[in-house]
C-alpha positions as CSV (number, residue, x, y, z in Angstrom):
1,M,0.0,0.0,0.0
2,E,1.4,3.4,-1.0
3,R,2.2,5.8,1.7
4,L,0.1,9.0,1.9
5,T,1.3,12.6,2.5
6,I,0.1,14.4,5.6
7,Q,-2.5,16.3,3.4
8,E,-3.7,13.1,1.8
9,E,-4.1,11.4,5.2
10,E,-6.1,14.3,6.4
11,V,-8.5,14.2,3.4
12,M,-8.7,10.4,3.7
13,R,-9.7,10.7,7.4
14,Y,-12.6,13.0,6.3
15,I,-13.6,10.6,3.6
16,W,-13.6,7.7,6.0
17,R,-15.6,9.7,8.5
18,I,-18.3,10.8,6.0
19,G,-18.3,7.9,3.5
20,A,-19.4,8.6,-0.1
21,C,-19.0,12.3,-0.6
22,F,-18.3,15.2,-3.0
23,I,-15.4,17.6,-2.8
24,K,-17.5,20.3,-1.3
25,D,-18.4,17.9,1.6
26,I,-14.7,17.4,2.3
27,V,-13.9,21.1,2.1
28,N,-16.7,21.7,4.7
29,Q,-15.0,19.4,7.2
30,Y,-12.1,21.8,7.5
31,A,-12.0,24.5,10.1
32,E,-11.7,28.1,8.9
33,P,-9.9,29.2,6.9
34,R,-10.8,26.3,4.6
35,P,-8.4,25.3,1.8
36,P,-9.5,26.1,-1.7
37,Y,-11.8,23.7,-3.5
38,T,-9.2,23.2,-6.2
39,T,-6.5,22.2,-3.7
40,V,-8.8,19.5,-2.1
41,A,-9.8,18.3,-5.6
42,S,-6.2,17.9,-6.5
43,I,-5.5,15.9,-3.3
44,V,-8.6,13.7,-3.9
45,N,-7.3,13.1,-7.5
46,N,-4.0,11.9,-6.0
47,L,-5.9,9.6,-3.7
48,K,-7.8,8.2,-6.7
49,R,-4.6,7.7,-8.6
50,K,-3.1,5.8,-5.6
51,G,-6.2,3.6,-5.4
52,F,-7.6,4.9,-2.1
53,V,-10.9,6.2,-3.5
54,E,-13.1,5.6,-6.5
55,A,-15.1,8.2,-8.4
56,K,-18.6,8.0,-9.7
57,R,-19.8,10.7,-12.1
58,Y,-23.0,12.6,-11.4
59,G,-23.5,15.3,-14.1
60,N,-20.6,17.7,-13.8
61,T,-19.3,16.4,-10.5
62,Y,-17.9,13.2,-8.9
63,Q,-18.8,11.4,-5.8
64,Y,-15.9,9.7,-4.1
65,T,-16.0,6.5,-2.1
66,P,-13.2,5.0,0.0
67,L,-11.7,1.8,-1.4
68,V,-9.2,1.2,1.4
69,L,-10.5,0.6,4.9
70,Q,-9.1,2.9,7.6
71,S,-8.1,-0.1,9.7
72,E,-6.1,-1.5,6.8
73,Y,-4.2,1.7,6.4
74,K,-3.6,2.0,10.1
75,K,-2.0,-1.5,10.2
76,T,0.3,-0.6,7.3
77,S,1.2,2.8,8.6
78,V,1.9,1.7,12.2
79,G,4.0,-1.2,10.9
80,T,6.0,1.1,8.7
81,F,6.4,3.6,11.6
82,V,7.6,0.8,14.0
83,Q,10.0,-0.5,11.4
84,N,11.5,2.9,10.6
85,Y,11.8,4.4,14.1
86,F,12.0,1.4,16.4
87,A,14.0,-1.2,14.6
88,D,10.8,-3.2,13.8
89,S,10.2,-3.7,17.6
90,Y,6.9,-3.0,19.1
91,K,8.5,-3.6,22.5
92,E,10.9,-0.7,21.8
93,M,8.1,1.5,20.8
94,V,6.1,0.9,23.9
95,S,9.2,1.3,26.0
96,F,9.9,4.6,24.4
97,F,6.4,6.0,25.1
98,A,6.6,4.7,28.7
99,K,10.0,6.4,29.2
100,E,8.6,9.6,27.7
101,Q,5.6,9.3,30.1
102,K,3.2,9.3,27.2
103,V,1.8,6.0,28.4
104,S,0.9,5.5,32.1
105,V,1.4,2.4,34.1
106,D,-2.4,2.0,34.2
107,D,-2.5,2.3,30.4
108,L,0.2,-0.4,30.1
109,K,-1.8,-2.7,32.5
110,E,-4.9,-2.1,30.3
111,I,-3.0,-2.9,27.2
112,I,-1.7,-6.1,28.8
113,N,-5.3,-7.1,29.7
114,L,-6.4,-6.4,26.1
115,I,-3.6,-8.6,24.8
116,E,-4.4,-11.4,27.2
117,K,-8.1,-11.3,26.3
118,G,-7.2,-11.4,22.6
119,K,-5.2,-14.6,23.2
120,E,-8.2,-16.3,24.9
121,K,-10.3,-16.1,21.7
């Protein structure tokens, strides 16, 4: 799966949130000052080219629908992140966030509980 730019990820999050939509629907998701319609349209065209959305024509406009599930993209992105920054070690990643106090002991206990429950299935 091709990696997205920051702007493409932002637009994809809006598309995942609202589902099938038009460019104007995406533009309306932004806080003021909103980006120009043409900028968002260009980003969506890049997403279409990369295979993240499909377009269906309605008169003079297109409706865009996500082709990639958000959960699929998260898996790939997190995996790449861990590989690039933590030597492909999730243990190293969790250790880093614990040391930086971004994850509390209670959070870690909750994560362990979730992992153990997942193993029971």
